[in-house]
Backbone as ProteinMPNN parsed JSONL, in Angstrom:
{"seq_chain_A": "MGIGRYMAKELAKELDNRSREFYEFVMPAIDMVEDGNELVVVIDCPGFAKKDISLRITDNILSISAKREQEESLGTVYYRHRPLKIDKKIVLPISVKEEEKVVGRAAYESGVVTLRIPIPKSTNIPIV", "coords_chain_A": {"N_chain_A": [[-32.432, -5.811, -24.874], [-30.768, -9.352, -25.234], [-30.704, -12.283, -23.488], [-28.154, -13.6, -23.287], [-26.668, -11.43, -24.0], [-27.423, -9.825, -21.815], [-26.202, -11.523, -19.657], [-23.433, -11.956, -20.315], [-22.356, -9.065, -19.492], [-23.1, -9.057, -16.712], [-21.322, -11.12, -15.954], [-18.863, -10.037, -16.875], [-18.902, -7.442, -15.135], [-18.799, -9.112, -12.571], [-16.371, -10.695, -13.007], [-14.972, -7.809, -13.117], [-15.124, -7.137, -10.448], [-13.98, -8.822, -8.983], [-11.27, -9.085, -9.536], [-10.262, -6.481, -8.789], [-10.8, -6.769, -6.137], [-8.253, -8.759, -6.226], [-6.285, -7.221, -6.487], [-6.518, -5.332, -4.931], [-5.667, -7.177, -2.469], [-2.896, -7.794, -3.174], [-1.723, -5.382, -3.925], [0.048, -2.756, -2.109], [2.717, -2.144, -4.137], [6.055, -2.702, -2.753], [9.172, -1.815, -1.945], [12.226, -2.399, -0.099], [15.098, -1.483, 1.056], [18.43, -1.082, 2.812], [19.661, 1.825, 3.596], [22.538, 3.221, 4.524], [22.393, 4.82, 7.657], [19.532, 4.334, 7.873], [16.471, 2.456, 7.035], [14.903, 2.752, 3.934], [11.67, 2.221, 2.619], [9.661, 1.989, 0.008], [6.637, 2.446, -0.955], [4.334, 1.884, -3.848], [1.69, 3.419, -4.759], [-0.459, 4.323, -6.747], [-3.037, 6.328, -7.722], [-4.206, 7.114, -5.387], [-4.103, 9.712, -3.555], [-2.154, 11.569, -1.602], [-3.46, 12.676, 0.802], [-5.061, 10.736, 1.489], [-3.84, 8.231, 2.073], [-2.652, 6.501, 5.077], [-0.088, 5.71, 7.213], [1.55, 3.398, 9.568], [3.354, 2.254, 11.831], [4.483, -0.336, 14.725], [6.313, -2.14, 16.385], [7.82, -4.143, 14.325], [5.658, -4.017, 12.716], [4.948, -2.752, 9.71], [2.223, -0.872, 9.002], [-0.179, 0.064, 6.311], [-2.636, 2.167, 5.116], [-5.291, 2.949, 2.907], [-7.743, 4.745, 0.796], [-9.929, 5.182, -1.393], [-12.944, 7.211, -2.841], [-15.137, 5.512, -5.711], [-15.039, 6.674, -8.913], [-17.679, 8.087, -10.951], [-19.846, 8.499, -13.411], [-23.057, 9.6, -14.153], [-24.629, 6.9, -15.786], [-22.626, 6.276, -17.345], [-20.894, 3.439, -17.156], [-17.898, 2.16, -15.587], [-15.242, 0.084, -16.213], [-12.766, -1.082, -14.087], [-9.694, -1.994, -12.745], [-8.203, -1.054, -10.612], [-7.367, -0.672, -7.338], [-9.618, 0.219, -4.775], [-8.695, 0.707, -2.376], [-6.165, -0.103, 0.258], [-5.293, -1.98, 2.355], [-3.052, -3.191, 4.355], [-0.422, -5.177, 5.687], [3.228, -5.201, 6.914], [6.249, -6.703, 7.471], [8.891, -5.742, 8.56], [12.073, -5.604, 7.95], [13.114, -4.601, 10.733], [13.176, -3.781, 14.2], [11.283, -1.396, 15.276], [11.826, 1.13, 17.689], [10.032, 2.976, 20.433], [10.464, 5.66, 20.323], [11.981, 6.208, 18.406], [10.504, 6.043, 16.183], [9.102, 8.762, 16.021], [11.039, 10.01, 14.261], [11.114, 8.628, 11.987], [10.542, 9.479, 8.402], [7.799, 10.362, 5.845], [7.893, 10.892, 2.272], [5.263, 12.033, -0.657], [5.272, 11.658, -3.637], [3.997, 11.621, -6.95], [2.306, 9.138, -5.982], [3.698, 7.55, -5.151], [5.093, 6.682, -2.267], [7.669, 7.032, 0.1], [9.303, 6.14, 2.191], [11.711, 6.482, 5.434], [13.258, 5.244, 7.85], [14.89, 5.351, 10.785], [17.882, 3.085, 11.315], [17.921, 1.022, 14.25], [20.828, 1.386, 16.478], [23.255, -1.03, 16.506], [25.015, -2.914, 18.829], [28.244, -4.58, 18.834], [29.042, -8.111, 19.553], [31.215, -9.586, 21.463], [33.193, -12.244, 21.235], [34.297, -14.568, 23.512]], "CA_chain_A": [[-31.081, -6.855, -24.34], [-30.926, -10.347, -25.356], [-30.062, -12.849, -22.108], [-26.639, -13.728, -23.517], [-25.931, -9.839, -23.957], [-27.457, -9.816, -20.104], [-25.137, -12.493, -19.021], [-22.233, -11.233, -20.644], [-22.499, -8.017, -18.833], [-23.041, -9.547, -15.49], [-19.939, -11.876, -15.613], [-18.29, -8.634, -17.075], [-19.195, -7.144, -13.969], [-18.356, -9.745, -11.415], [-14.912, -10.677, -12.975], [-14.044, -6.645, -12.788], [-15.06, -7.209, -8.797], [-12.958, -10.218, -8.786], [-9.738, -8.333, -10.35], [-9.712, -5.399, -7.787], [-10.338, -7.817, -5.231], [-7.405, -9.307, -6.353], [-5.663, -6.233, -6.844], [-6.553, -4.935, -3.352], [-5.111, -8.253, -1.792], [-1.49, -7.936, -3.351], [-1.45, -4.103, -3.553], [0.667, -2.309, -2.792], [4.006, -3.052, -4.499], [6.87, -2.02, -1.836], [10.58, -2.438, -2.121], [12.948, -1.852, 1.002], [16.201, -1.154, 0.904], [19.169, -0.296, 3.991], [20.559, 3.075, 3.073], [23.132, 3.953, 5.621], [22.068, 3.853, 8.829], [17.909, 3.809, 7.146], [15.751, 1.41, 6.156], [14.041, 3.099, 2.985], [10.599, 1.705, 2.134], [9.035, 2.673, -1.134], [5.439, 2.013, -1.392], [3.401, 2.525, -4.653], [0.396, 3.667, -4.396], [-1.312, 4.91, -7.712], [-4.601, 6.256, -7.99], [-4.231, 7.29, -4.118], [-4.154, 11.253, -3.275], [-1.613, 11.731, -0.157], [-4.51, 12.812, 2.119], [-5.918, 9.496, 1.644], [-2.722, 7.261, 2.743], [-1.765, 6.343, 6.233], [1.311, 4.892, 7.544], [1.72, 3.241, 10.89], [4.646, 1.075, 12.609], [4.364, -1.015, 15.632], [7.701, -2.834, 16.692], [8.601, -4.264, 13.148], [4.665, -4.083, 11.601], [4.006, -1.219, 9.278], [0.881, -1.036, 8.637], [-0.674, 0.383, 5.28], [-4.057, 1.853, 4.912], [-5.595, 3.982, 2.157], [-9.077, 4.717, 0.958], [-10.446, 6.39, -2.151], [-14.155, 7.011, -4.021], [-14.705, 5.04, -7.088], [-15.49, 7.723, -9.811], [-18.331, 7.186, -11.965], [-20.952, 9.584, -13.592], [-24.573, 8.907, -14.264], [-25.16, 6.769, -17.29], [-21.774, 6.154, -17.188], [-19.901, 1.912, -16.473], [-16.21, 2.058, -15.395], [-14.456, -1.236, -15.683], [-11.664, -0.713, -13.555], [-8.847, -3.384, -11.836], [-7.269, -0.617, -9.419], [-8.138, -1.133, -5.884], [-10.318, 1.346, -4.253], [-8.881, 0.797, -0.517], [-5.649, -0.779, 0.366], [-4.973, -2.111, 4.11], [-1.937, -4.32, 4.14], [0.599, -5.36, 6.997], [4.279, -5.57, 6.339], [7.282, -6.9, 8.326], [10.186, -4.831, 8.416], [13.235, -6.651, 8.963], [14.623, -3.958, 11.875], [12.344, -3.352, 15.357], [11.515, -0.098, 15.38], [11.901, 1.476, 19.204], [8.708, 3.838, 19.972], [11.223, 7.077, 20.208], [12.78, 6.215, 16.695], [9.08, 6.566, 15.426], [8.97, 9.858, 15.414], [12.426, 10.534, 13.231], [11.114, 8.413, 10.512], [9.515, 10.388, 7.466], [7.735, 9.922, 4.964], [7.513, 11.705, 1.301], [4.547, 11.498, -1.145], [5.684, 12.275, -5.105], [3.283, 11.03, -8.142], [1.764, 8.291, -6.482], [4.641, 6.7, -4.498], [5.398, 6.947, -0.768], [8.901, 6.874, 0.304], [9.47, 6.317, 3.817], [12.701, 6.381, 5.681], [13.001, 4.446, 9.163], [16.231, 5.58, 11.334], [18.246, 1.955, 11.61], [18.608, 0.979, 15.578], [22.43, 0.97, 16.595], [23.824, -1.934, 17.056], [26.471, -3.36, 19.302], [29.003, -5.958, 18.651], [28.628, -8.419, 20.701], [32.402, -10.122, 21.908], [33.113, -13.929, 21.62], [35.239, -14.894, 24.107]], "C_chain_A": [[-30.969, -8.199, -24.563], [-30.28, -11.37, -23.859], [-28.675, -13.262, -21.86], [-26.026, -12.575, -23.464], [-25.725, -9.881, -22.194], [-26.359, -10.388, -19.222], [-23.821, -12.158, -19.255], [-21.395, -10.082, -19.679], [-21.994, -8.217, -17.167], [-21.963, -10.086, -15.493], [-18.631, -11.06, -15.899], [-17.828, -8.183, -16.0], [-18.218, -8.257, -12.575], [-16.885, -10.153, -11.625], [-14.145, -9.081, -12.807], [-14.153, -6.741, -11.108], [-14.019, -7.951, -8.231], [-11.491, -9.585, -8.649], [-9.687, -7.242, -9.191], [-9.733, -5.644, -6.558], [-8.872, -8.424, -5.005], [-5.935, -8.323, -5.856], [-5.212, -5.372, -5.253], [-5.436, -5.53, -2.085], [-3.217, -8.104, -2.212], [-1.205, -6.462, -3.619], [-1.107, -3.516, -2.079], [2.315, -2.55, -3.102], [5.466, -2.176, -3.594], [8.198, -2.981, -2.257], [11.157, -1.777, -0.964], [14.603, -2.572, 0.579], [17.069, -0.63, 2.286], [20.238, 0.671, 2.982], [21.446, 3.672, 4.316], [22.939, 3.008, 6.905], [20.109, 4.365, 8.642], [17.413, 3.123, 6.553], [14.872, 2.479, 5.421], [13.154, 2.294, 2.772], [9.879, 2.768, 1.138], [7.879, 2.028, -1.35], [4.59, 2.618, -2.642], [2.116, 2.304, -4.666], [-0.538, 4.617, -5.339], [-2.394, 4.949, -7.483], [-4.912, 7.279, -6.805], [-3.951, 8.549, -4.348], [-3.384, 11.343, -1.801], [-2.495, 12.18, 1.381], [-5.005, 11.114, 2.659], [-5.091, 8.096, 2.191], [-2.578, 7.186, 4.44], [-0.864, 5.117, 6.532], [1.097, 4.297, 8.857], [2.615, 1.995, 11.243], [4.294, 1.164, 14.308], [5.121, -2.194, 15.681], [8.17, -2.693, 15.068], [7.259, -4.661, 12.464], [4.402, -2.715, 10.996], [3.162, -1.842, 8.148], [0.481, 0.247, 7.708], [-2.036, 0.648, 5.071], [-4.39, 3.135, 3.842], [-7.162, 3.87, 1.465], [-9.245, 5.861, -0.595], [-11.933, 6.147, -2.989], [-13.567, 6.391, -5.394], [-15.538, 6.433, -7.799], [-16.614, 7.286, -10.279], [-19.61, 8.419, -11.925], [-22.204, 8.687, -13.626], [-24.322, 8.674, -15.583], [-23.975, 6.255, -17.862], [-21.411, 4.305, -16.746], [-18.288, 2.001, -16.638], [-16.045, 0.66, -15.445], [-13.376, -1.031, -15.08], [-11.103, -1.849, -12.887], [-7.805, -2.663, -11.099], [-8.0, -0.961, -8.6], [-8.541, 0.227, -5.581], [-10.003, 1.541, -2.685], [-7.362, -0.424, -0.884], [-5.303, -0.857, 1.867], [-3.987, -3.663, 4.429], [-0.805, -4.038, 5.3], [2.042, -5.904, 6.425], [5.348, -5.763, 7.009], [8.157, -6.574, 8.097], [11.31, -6.244, 8.923], [14.585, -5.77, 10.123], [12.847, -4.269, 12.954], [12.591, -2.253, 15.574], [11.165, 0.669, 16.955], [10.622, 2.648, 18.892], [9.358, 5.266, 19.603], [11.598, 7.505, 18.597], [11.204, 6.377, 15.637], [8.868, 7.593, 14.642], [9.588, 10.989, 14.348], [11.987, 10.326, 12.459], [10.53, 9.585, 10.107], [9.188, 9.827, 6.244], [7.503, 10.754, 3.704], [6.547, 11.012, 0.602], [5.11, 12.341, -2.125], [5.081, 11.413, -6.056], [3.276, 9.899, -7.691], [2.81, 7.47, -5.621], [4.989, 7.251, -2.912], [6.785, 6.55, -0.598], [9.108, 7.163, 1.76], [10.728, 6.057, 4.414], [12.499, 6.464, 7.132], [15.021, 4.725, 9.553], [16.26, 3.543, 11.714], [18.61, 1.703, 13.176], [19.861, 0.502, 15.61], [22.589, -0.487, 16.711], [24.968, -2.519, 17.686], [26.824, -4.876, 19.297], [29.144, -6.965, 19.46], [30.336, -9.741, 20.371], [32.279, -11.355, 21.895], [34.199, -14.184, 22.231], [35.536, -16.288, 24.335]], "O_chain_A": [[-31.207, -8.554, -23.409], [-29.288, -10.912, -23.293], [-28.089, -13.319, -20.779], [-24.908, -12.51, -22.951], [-24.712, -9.932, -21.496], [-25.778, -9.824, -18.295], [-23.064, -12.081, -18.287], [-20.238, -10.15, -19.263], [-21.006, -7.776, -16.58], [-21.221, -9.384, -14.805], [-17.555, -11.289, -15.346], [-16.648, -8.322, -15.68], [-17.212, -7.97, -11.927], [-16.114, -10.042, -10.671], [-12.97, -9.015, -12.446], [-13.15, -6.373, -10.497], [-13.352, -7.72, -7.222], [-10.769, -9.685, -7.657], [-8.612, -7.365, -8.603], [-8.993, -5.062, -5.765], [-8.37, -8.571, -3.891], [-4.96, -8.616, -5.164], [-4.157, -5.004, -4.735], [-4.754, -4.942, -1.246], [-2.401, -8.38, -1.332], [0.008, -6.323, -3.465], [-1.798, -3.733, -1.083], [3.033, -3.12, -2.279], [5.757, -1.031, -3.94], [8.32, -4.141, -2.651], [10.735, -0.652, -0.696], [15.016, -3.615, 0.073], [16.487, 0.24, 2.934], [21.096, 0.437, 2.131], [20.975, 4.572, 5.011], [23.06, 1.829, 7.236], [19.608, 4.773, 9.69], [17.767, 2.981, 5.382], [14.107, 3.132, 6.13], [13.678, 1.187, 2.646], [9.609, 3.95, 1.35], [7.971, 0.964, -1.963], [4.158, 3.764, -2.522], [1.522, 1.228, -4.6], [-1.243, 5.506, -4.862], [-3.008, 3.964, -7.074], [-5.707, 8.195, -7.014], [-3.468, 8.725, -5.466], [-4.107, 11.167, -0.82], [-2.205, 12.029, 2.568], [-5.197, 10.592, 3.757], [-5.665, 7.101, 2.636], [-2.319, 8.294, 4.911], [-0.943, 3.941, 6.177], [0.173, 4.899, 9.403], [2.396, 0.859, 10.823], [3.983, 2.147, 14.979], [4.723, -3.214, 15.118], [8.675, -1.693, 14.556], [7.372, -5.56, 11.631], [3.823, -1.779, 11.546], [3.203, -2.611, 7.188], [0.716, 1.373, 8.147], [-2.778, -0.309, 4.85], [-3.787, 4.201, 3.964], [-7.749, 2.806, 1.664], [-8.779, 6.991, -0.74], [-12.116, 5.135, -3.666], [-12.487, 6.487, -5.977], [-16.458, 7.046, -7.259], [-16.801, 6.077, -10.143], [-20.125, 9.006, -10.974], [-22.359, 7.515, -13.28], [-23.968, 9.498, -16.426], [-24.143, 5.719, -18.958], [-21.939, 4.059, -15.662], [-17.651, 1.913, -17.688], [-16.74, -0.009, -14.681], [-12.648, -0.567, -15.958], [-11.872, -2.699, -12.438], [-6.721, -3.193, -10.855], [-9.103, -1.473, -8.789], [-7.965, 1.226, -6.011], [-10.668, 2.215, -1.898], [-7.324, -1.257, -1.788], [-5.056, 0.162, 2.513], [-4.333, -4.824, 4.646], [-0.425, -2.935, 5.694], [2.095, -6.847, 5.635], [5.693, -4.643, 7.383], [8.601, -7.153, 7.106], [11.34, -7.202, 9.695], [15.788, -5.906, 10.347], [11.793, -4.764, 12.554], [13.681, -1.835, 15.965], [9.966, 0.662, 17.235], [10.265, 3.101, 17.805], [8.867, 5.958, 18.711], [11.541, 8.535, 17.925], [11.133, 6.824, 14.492], [8.612, 7.703, 13.443], [9.184, 12.042, 13.854], [11.95, 11.235, 11.63], [10.102, 10.49, 10.824], [9.895, 9.045, 5.609], [6.689, 11.624, 4.015], [6.471, 9.791, 0.744], [5.448, 13.494, -1.858], [5.607, 10.3, -6.094], [3.942, 9.102, -8.351], [2.349, 6.335, -5.497], [5.086, 8.462, -2.715], [7.096, 5.57, -1.274], [9.069, 8.257, 2.323], [11.155, 5.066, 3.822], [11.844, 7.344, 7.691], [16.01, 4.421, 8.885], [15.332, 2.846, 12.126], [19.693, 2.202, 13.482], [20.194, -0.523, 15.014], [21.591, -1.028, 17.187], [25.976, -2.616, 16.986], [26.19, -5.896, 19.566], [29.534, -6.485, 20.524], [30.483, -10.48, 19.398], [31.307, -11.82, 22.491], [35.23, -14.06, 21.57], [36.54, -16.61, 24.969]]}, "name": "protein", "num_of_chains": 1, "seq": "MGIGRYMAKELAKELDNRSREFYEFVMPAIDMVEDGNELVVVIDCPGFAKKDISLRITDNILSISAKREQEESLGTVYYRHRPLKIDKKIVLPISVKEEEKVVGRAAYESGVVTLRIPIPKSTNIPIV"}
């Protein structure tokens, strides 16, 4: 293999690593919507199994963690852009009390986690 071909292969490997780092930084895609008395958080986690995903809420911070192993066979080189891990914290538009976290529930289907969190009841403040 010539030096040019070797350099091109090394450059491609480095770009692959940087690309994966970028996706690990921006992933996962998240949507939030209020649905009645619940905040619904939809988290895209393609390529991660249900058992590899962990969610935690502290006050109004949602922590999302996931990790998977890179699949490789001997003699085969994979060029992937998908992340191997997720470690992200999202500020929720509501503050969740300790007792309400237990009521929250998450479902996993086809690489998408749907988290439902009860919205704390608010009391209108009269203006006098």
